N, C-alpha and C positions, 0 to 999 in steps of 0.2 A: 486507426492502425494499432495493432497489438505491440506492446513493449515486452521484451524478454529479459529476464534477469537470472543469471546462474547462481545456484547455491550448492555448496558441498556440505554434507552432513558430517559434523565433527562430534567427537566424544561428548563434549559439553552440551550438545543438542539433544542427547538421548537420555532415556531413563535406564533403570537397572537391567532391563531386557535388551538394551541396545536399539530400541525403537524411538523415533523422534517423539519427545514429550509434546503433548498436544498444544500447549501454549506457545511453543517455539514456532509453529506455523504462522502465528500472528507477527512474530519478529521477522520472519522471512518476508512476509508480504509488506511489512512496514518499510523494510530496506528497499524493496522494489518501488514503492511509492516515492520514497525519498529520491531515488535515482531519476524517476520521471520528472519530478519537480525541478531538479537540477538541470536535466537535459532540456527542459523548456525555457531555461534561462531565468527562472524565478529564484532570487536570492533570499532564502528564508531568514538569514541573519540580518540582512538589510530591512526586511519586512518587520522583524521583531524590534529593531531599533526605531522603526516608525510606529510601533505599538500595535502591529498586526501579526496574528499567528493563525495556523490551522489547528483545529481540534477535531479528533474523531468523535462523532456523535452517535454512530450506529455501526454495528458489525453483525452481519448474518453469516454464519459459518457452517459448512458441511464437511465432516470428516468422512472420507470415502474409502481411503486405503491408508497405508502406512509406509514410512521410509525408515531406513536403517543406517547405522554407522557406515560412512563411506559412500553412500549413495550420492549421485549428482542429480540435482533437481533443477527445474526451470520454473520460475514464477512468470506467468503470462498475465499481463494486465492491459485492460482497456479502461478508458476513463472518459467522463463527460461532465462539464459544468452543468448544473441544474439550478435554475433560478438565479438570483443575485448573489447568493451566499454559499450554496452547497456545491460540492465536487464529489461525484460518485465514481467509485472504482469497482470494476468487476475483475476478480483475481482468481487464478487457478494455480495450484502447485502441481507440477507434472513430474512423474518419474518415467522417463522415456516418453512414450505416447499415451500413457495412462494418467488421468487426473486423479490425484489422491486427496486433494483438499480444494475447496471452493469457497470464496467469500465475496460478499458485497459490502463494501465499506463506504460510509458517507462521512465526509469531512466538511466542517463548516469553517468559513473564514470569520475570525473574531478579533475584537480588540483585546489587548492584554488585560483589560478590565472585565472581559467576558461578554461584551455586547457584540451581536452579529454585525459584520461589516462587509462591504462589497468585495467580491473576488478581484484580485489584481487584473489589470487590462490584458496581460499576456495570456491569462487563463480564460477570461471572457472571450477573447478573440478566437479561441478554439471552436466556439459555437457561432461565431459571426457577429458578436455584439460590437 
């Protein structure tokens, strides 16, 4: 099931031409992923206290169009746990019905010392583990 997250483009998100600065799309999709984790009931602060964190290990991004100051965007995300450690997100930023940015993001579950560790049970349950 796709998750939708609204984003309004503010002045701080734009470059001198009033167009969204390319790196800010990564911020928009990060916020959407954070919302999904919270909605699934995964408490990242509690995880960190137990020595477990998520780390983005790969991003594939396509810049297809552009957004401008004042635009109202929607980040559409689907996600799937892959293997014991990885969580893959397919994300699109849409302006109306037009996709202007697309990314595939892979996150890994890791110990705070940087060692791979098993995904939390709530996330594994998404695939039937």
